[in-house]
Structures are given as C-alpha cells and as structure tokens.
C-alpha positions in Angstrom: 195.0 162.8 124.4 192.9 160.3 123.9 192.6 157.6 120.9 190.1 155.1 119.9 191.7 151.7 119.0 191.2 148.0 118.3 193.5 146.5 120.7 194.5 142.7 120.9 194.5 141.0 124.4 194.7 137.5 123.0 193.6 134.5 121.1 190.1 135.9 119.1 189.8 138.5 121.7 190.1 142.0 120.0 188.3 145.3 121.6 187.5 148.6 120.2 188.7 151.0 123.0 189.1 154.3 123.7 192.2 155.3 126.1 194.7 157.9 126.9 197.6 158.2 124.6 200.6 159.4 126.4 202.5 162.6 125.7 205.0 162.4 123.0 208.8 163.1 123.7 210.8 165.4 121.9 212.0 162.7 119.6 208.7 161.5 118.7 205.9 162.2 116.4 202.1 162.3 117.0 199.8 161.1 113.9 196.1 160.9 112.9 195.5 157.8 111.2 193.3 158.3 108.3 192.8 155.0 106.5 193.7 151.2 107.2 193.9 148.5 104.9 192.7 145.2 106.3 195.6 142.5 105.7 195.0 138.8 105.9 198.3 138.7 108.2 196.0 140.7 110.7 193.7 138.0 110.7 196.2 135.4 111.5 197.6 137.5 114.5 194.0 137.6 115.9 193.1 134.2 115.5 196.5 133.2 117.1 197.1 136.1 119.8 200.2 135.5 122.0 201.1 132.3 119.9 201.9 134.5 116.9 205.5 135.2 116.4 205.2 139.0 116.2 202.8 139.3 119.1 204.4 139.7 122.9 203.8 137.4 125.4 202.4 139.4 127.9 199.7 141.0 125.3 197.0 140.5 127.6 198.6 142.7 130.1 199.7 145.1 127.5 197.3 145.0 124.5 198.5 145.9 121.0 196.8 148.0 118.5 196.3 146.0 115.1 196.5 147.2 111.8 199.8 148.1 109.6 198.6 149.1 106.0 197.8 152.6 107.2 198.0 156.2 105.9 198.2 159.1 108.5 198.9 162.9 108.9 201.2 164.4 111.3 199.6 166.5 113.8 202.5 167.0 116.3 206.2 167.2 116.1 209.0 166.6 118.8 211.8 169.4 118.7 214.1 166.7 117.1 212.3 166.5 114.0 210.8 170.1 113.2 213.3 170.4 110.6 211.9 167.2 108.5 208.4 166.8 109.4 205.3 169.5 109.3 202.1 169.4 110.4 199.8 168.0 107.9 202.4 165.6 106.3 200.9 162.6 104.8 202.9 159.6 105.9 203.2 155.9 105.5 205.5 153.5 107.2 206.9 149.9 106.6 205.6 148.0 109.3 208.5 145.4 110.0 211.1 147.1 112.0 214.1 144.9 110.8 216.6 147.0 112.1 215.6 145.9 115.5 216.9 142.4 115.1 213.7 140.4 116.0 209.9 140.1 115.1 208.8 143.4 116.4 206.2 144.9 113.8 203.9 147.7 113.8 200.2 146.4 114.1 201.5 143.3 116.1 204.1 144.2 118.9 203.2 147.8 120.1 200.8 149.6 122.5 201.1 153.1 121.0 201.0 152.5 117.1 198.8 150.8 115.0 196.4 151.4 111.8 193.3 150.6 113.4 193.6 153.6 115.9 192.7 157.4 115.8 195.9 158.8 116.8 199.3 156.9 117.4 202.8 157.5 118.5 205.6 157.3 116.1 208.5 156.3 118.1 212.1 157.7 118.2 213.9 154.8 116.8 211.5 154.5 113.9 212.3 158.0 113.0 216.0 157.5 113.6 216.1 154.9 110.9 214.0 156.4 108.6 210.9 154.1 108.3 208.6 157.3 108.4 207.8 157.8 104.6 206.6 161.0 103.3 203.7 160.9 100.8 202.9 163.4 98.2 199.1 162.0 97.1 196.0 163.7 96.8 194.4 160.8 98.8 195.0 158.8 101.8 193.9 155.3 100.6 196.8 155.0 98.2 198.9 155.6 101.2 197.3 152.4 102.7 197.9 150.4 99.9 201.6 151.3 99.6 202.6 148.5 102.1 200.9 145.7 100.7 201.8 146.9 97.1 205.5 146.8 98.4 205.3 143.5 99.6 204.3 142.7 96.2 207.4 144.2 94.6 209.5 142.7 97.1 208.3 139.1 96.0 209.3 140.2 92.1 212.8 141.5 93.5 213.3 138.1 95.2 212.8 136.1 91.9 216.2 135.4 90.6 218.1 133.6 87.4 221.6 132.3 86.6 224.1 133.6 84.3 226.6 131.5 82.4 228.5 131.7 85.5 226.0 130.9 87.8 226.0 134.2 89.4 222.7 135.3 90.5 220.7 138.0 88.7 217.7 139.1 91.0 214.3 140.0 89.7 212.0 138.5 86.9 213.7 138.0 83.5 213.6 140.9 81.1 211.2 139.8 78.2 210.4 136.6 79.9 207.2 135.1 80.7 205.1 135.4 84.0 202.4 133.4 85.3 200.6 134.7 88.1 198.6 131.6 90.0 195.3 132.4 91.8 195.9 136.0 90.7 193.0 137.9 91.2 192.8 138.6 94.4 193.9 142.0 95.9 197.5 141.3 95.9 197.3 139.5 92.8 195.9 142.5 91.1 199.0 144.6 92.2 201.1 141.7 91.1 199.3 142.2 87.5 200.0 145.9 87.7 203.6 145.8 88.6 204.3 143.3 85.7 202.5 145.3 83.1 204.2 148.7 84.4 207.1 148.1 86.4 210.6 148.5 85.7 211.4 145.2 84.2 208.9 144.4 81.0 208.3 140.7 80.4 206.7 139.6 77.0 204.1 137.5 78.3 201.9 137.7 81.5 199.4 135.1 82.1 197.0 135.2 85.0 194.8 132.3 86.4 191.8 132.0 88.6 189.0 129.7 89.1 187.0 132.4 90.6 185.4 133.4 87.3 184.2 137.0 88.5 187.1 137.7 89.9 188.9 136.7 86.8 186.4 139.1 84.6 186.9 141.9 87.2 190.8 141.7 86.7 190.4 141.6 82.7 188.0 144.5 82.9 190.8 146.6 84.7 193.6 145.4 82.7 192.9 145.2 79.1 195.0 142.6 77.1 194.5 145.0 74.1 196.3 147.8 75.9 198.7 145.4 76.9 199.6 144.3 73.4 200.2 148.0 72.6 203.0 147.8 74.9 204.7 145.1 74.0 203.3 142.3 76.6 200.9 139.3 75.5 198.4 139.4 78.6 196.2 136.2 78.9 193.4 135.5 81.5 192.7 132.0 82.1 190.1 130.1 84.3 192.3 126.8 84.6 194.5 124.7 86.6 195.4 122.4 83.9 199.4 122.2 83.7 199.3 121.3 79.7 197.0 124.2 78.9 199.2 126.8 80.6 202.2 125.0 78.8 200.6 125.3 75.6 199.8 129.0 76.5 203.5 129.6 76.8 204.4 128.2 73.4 205.8 125.1 75.1 209.0 126.5 76.9 207.1 127.0 80.4 207.3 130.0 82.3 210.5 132.5 83.5 208.6 133.7 86.6 205.8 132.0 88.3 204.1 133.6 91.3 201.9 131.6 93.7 199.3 133.6 95.3 197.1 130.9 97.1 198.4 128.6 99.9 197.5 125.7 98.4 199.6 122.7 97.7 198.0 121.7 94.3 198.7 125.3 93.2 202.5 125.3 94.3 202.7 121.9 92.7 201.0 123.5 89.5 203.5 126.3 89.6 206.4 123.9 89.8 205.2 121.8 86.6 204.8 124.8 84.7 208.3 126.6 84.9 210.8 126.6 82.2 214.5 126.3 82.3 216.0 128.5 84.7 212.5 129.3 86.2 211.9 130.9 89.6 208.9 130.2 91.5 207.7 132.7 94.0 205.5 131.3 96.9 203.9 134.7 98.2 200.8 133.4 99.9 201.7 132.9 103.4 200.0 129.7 105.2 198.4 129.3 108.3 199.6 125.9 108.8 203.4 125.6 110.4 203.7 122.3 108.3 202.2 123.2 105.4 204.3 121.4 102.2 204.0 120.5 98.6 206.0 118.3 96.3 208.4 120.2 94.3 210.6 118.3 91.5 214.1 118.5 92.7 215.4 116.4 89.7 214.3 119.9 87.8 216.2 122.0 90.5 219.2 119.8 89.9 219.2 119.9 86.1 216.5 122.5 85.0 217.9 125.2 87.2 214.8 125.7 89.0 214.5 128.1 91.8 212.2 128.5 94.9 211.7 131.8 96.9 209.4 133.0 99.6 209.2 136.5 100.7 207.0 138.3 103.6 206.6 142.1 103.9 209.2 144.6 102.6 211.7 147.3 102.9 211.6 151.0 103.1 213.3 150.9 99.8 210.4 148.6 98.2 207.7 151.3 99.5 209.7 154.3 98.4 209.9 152.3 94.6 205.7 151.8 95.1 205.7 155.5 95.7 207.4 156.6 92.8 205.5 154.3 90.5 202.2 155.9 91.7 203.7 159.4 91.2 204.5 158.5 87.8 201.1 157.2 87.1 202.4 153.9 86.4 200.8 151.9 89.2 197.3 152.3 90.5 196.7 150.0 93.6 193.1 151.3 94.2 192.2 148.4 92.2 192.6 146.3 95.2 189.5 147.9 97.2 186.2 146.3 97.0 184.9 147.4 100.3 185.1 150.5 102.9 184.2 150.9 106.5 184.9 152.7 109.8 186.6 152.1 112.6 183.4 150.3 114.0 183.7 147.9 111.1 187.1 147.1 111.8 187.0 144.2 114.1 184.4 142.2 112.7 185.8 142.4 109.0 189.2 141.3 110.3 188.1 138.6 112.0 185.8 137.3 109.5 188.3 138.0 106.6 188.5 134.6 105.0 184.5 134.2 104.5 184.1 137.7 102.9 184.3 137.9 99.2 185.9 140.5 97.0 189.3 142.5 97.4 190.6 144.7 99.9 188.4 146.1 102.6 189.6 149.7 103.6 188.8 151.2 106.8 188.4 155.1 107.3 189.3 155.2 111.3 187.3 158.5 112.0 183.8 157.4 111.1 181.6 154.8 111.4 180.0 153.0 108.8 179.6 149.2 108.2 181.5 147.5 105.9 180.1 148.1 102.5 180.8 147.1 99.1 181.1 149.5 96.3 178.7 147.7 94.2 176.3 148.1 96.9 176.3 151.7 96.6 173.8 152.2 93.9 171.0 150.3 96.2 171.9 152.2 99.5 171.7 155.4 97.1 167.7 154.9 96.9 167.4 155.9 100.5 170.8 157.8 101.3 171.5 160.4 99.0 175.1 160.4 100.1 175.6 156.7 98.8 174.0 158.0 95.6 176.6 160.6 95.0 179.3 158.0 96.2 178.1 155.5 93.5 178.1 158.2 90.6 181.9 158.8 91.6 182.9 155.4 91.6 181.2 154.6 88.3 182.9 157.5 86.6 185.9 155.8 87.7 185.7 152.8 85.9 184.1 151.2 89.3 187.2 151.8 91.1 187.6 153.6 94.5 189.3 157.2 93.9 190.1 160.5 95.5 186.9 162.2 94.4 184.8 159.5 96.6 187.4 159.5 99.3 187.0 163.4 100.0 183.3 163.0 99.5 183.3 160.2 102.2 185.3 162.1 104.3 183.6 165.3 104.2 180.2 163.6 104.7 180.0 160.5 106.9 
C-alpha cells in the first residue's frame, strides 16, 4: 500500500513523498499514524543529517521517516500478534530502541516507520521487546504527548540524593523544594504538572521564565491557590537572580533543580541555588558538542551537590505517564499551542526554534497550515469550522481537547 511521509535525505533535505510501503510479515503490524508532535530533537536531526548520531550514514540512498512522538491505530496484524493486538487499537511507543544496543531510534533511523507518515510498519523486533504500548484514551493527541512527557518523568527519576550511608536514593526529594528554570516551554509545563501531581510530593515548586507571556500562561493553567490546597507552595518568578530565588526558598536553596534551556548562564544559576545534597538535572539538549558551563566542584565535594542529564525515556516511563493520564492526574495537552496537517510538518520542524508557543501537533491525514489555537477566533470570521474549534477550545480553558480533535478529524 502507499504511504505519505516526510523523509530525510541529508542536511536540511526533507521531502514530503508518497511511496509504496511493502507488505508486512507475519511478525509485524501495520499502523495508521493519526497525530505526531514535533520535537526539537527532530529539528536537530534535520540540520545535521547523516552527522547526527542516530541517522544512518547511507541516509541519502535510504531516506528515513522523521517524527517519533506519534499516536496511531492498528490497521493490520500479522499472525504472530493476533492474540495480543486487534484492528482499531490505539498505540504509542518509545522511540529509542535500547535493546538493539546502539543508537537506532524511530524517527531517526528507519525507512518504514516514523511519526510524520500516514502509515508505518512496526517491526517484529519492536513487538518482541514489548515496545508497542496500547493506549486507552478518547483522543490521539494525548498519545502523541506521552513520549515527551515520559522524557520529563525520566528526568525526575534520574535525580538522586544520598542517605546517611551515601547510598543513592533516586527521584526528587519527598517534601523537598523544586526549582524549574526556563520552565514555561512545552516540556517545562509537563515538568510543573508532574511536580504537582506525580508520585513524589514536594513542599515547594518554583518556576522561572524570562518570557512573561509564557509565565502568565503557565500560571493561568497551574493555580498557586489550587497547589496550596494540595500542600505545595507554587511560585512563578520572572527572574534570573540567584539571591531572589534563594530568598524564595527560605534561604535553604533547592533540593532538586531542573534546567530547561541549554544556556550556560541558566546552568550556572541552577548550580548556585542548590541546597545541601541538591541534585541538578540538565534536561535541555544542546546543539553544540562543546557546550559547557561552570560548576562549583567545591560544593560537589563538601555540600554533596549532584548533576545528572537525561535524554529519551523507557517503556516503563511511558507506562507511568499512561497511568497518570488514566488517573486524571496529568494533562499533557497544556503543551499544545499549534495544530497543522502533514503539509505543514516539514516547514514547522525546520523552523521550530523561530516559532513561538509550545508544542506543534501534526495530524497526518489532513492538510492544514500550522495554526495557533489563539488564531481560531479570527479564522472563524470567514470559516465556520474554525468558529466551532474556537468555541470548543475556549470552553476548555484555551487548551486543545478531545472534542476539538474529533471535530477537526471529521471536518478537515
């Protein structure tokens, strides 16, 4: 059958093409990709091409399909998996195929599967290793956000502290103080949500961002008053001043600091506000392979400061996010600020650093220019469909929702 996909041939060379997808084997599954969320990592892949660690050297001859934050439905099941999967199942998957022992990753390394496609093949080895996960949800967009959200929870799990015997206790500190720096971008919003509603409860969460519009949006989504009812002091601060942040912490510094911007000054700020036995997680991946920042190693020795970095997630992390969403404790839809069709995917990805807002969500079976949710009202003056979408989104506090998605898929 034919599939349409955005295929990478080399540096800044991505093409939207329709081509013949081979028949599946008895050990494979054919999926229909419905939605894919654009990741900054894919932008980095586009500009680096074969120089990227996860992209094959022969990509010019064997182009790969980009996109890895997808949600799909099963449309054909090989005989081997008929007892486990059914046609119509919603599915998601972690892209980093760690069991292969190398850099191979969906959205970076393969010709038959990727998020920016209409149909893809799930390989037998992916299924053998239980990397295709069923999702019970009334929407597809939440499925596309599970992978980025799971990367955030991986960062939370990677933080660690020491007990009296210097044994590692993984995860953020129970009842501790958390700082999320440059934290009002799409991934930062999930970090706030997990801090407030995850399995480990801090006593304080401080979120900084110098973009006041992003800071105000974050505060409109996550209410400090509601957090206080749950026993958490939530503070939003438009500052990069060490003394101001230490004062907010009560002079103790922070037990867990998350850095969401690959900027040396932000890393150094995070280092300077760590408390005793504090853990800094450098989440934001830099483009520069020589990226560095000053870190106080006196405090590493005498104040037990720790630093960790995480990239990607595991199937366990994704299942944890699925559970949190299923329990209505986590709502990753706060990340989405734009939607578009498959025709908008390449341009949006290639220009991602220049675009404002949060996550850009692509629906692969429609054509639609990349459109901000806040533009629905204006577009609705001449297009009744956008008038309906605007109403549905506004009724949901300005956040993309299942009702809006269903209307989009039925009418565009």
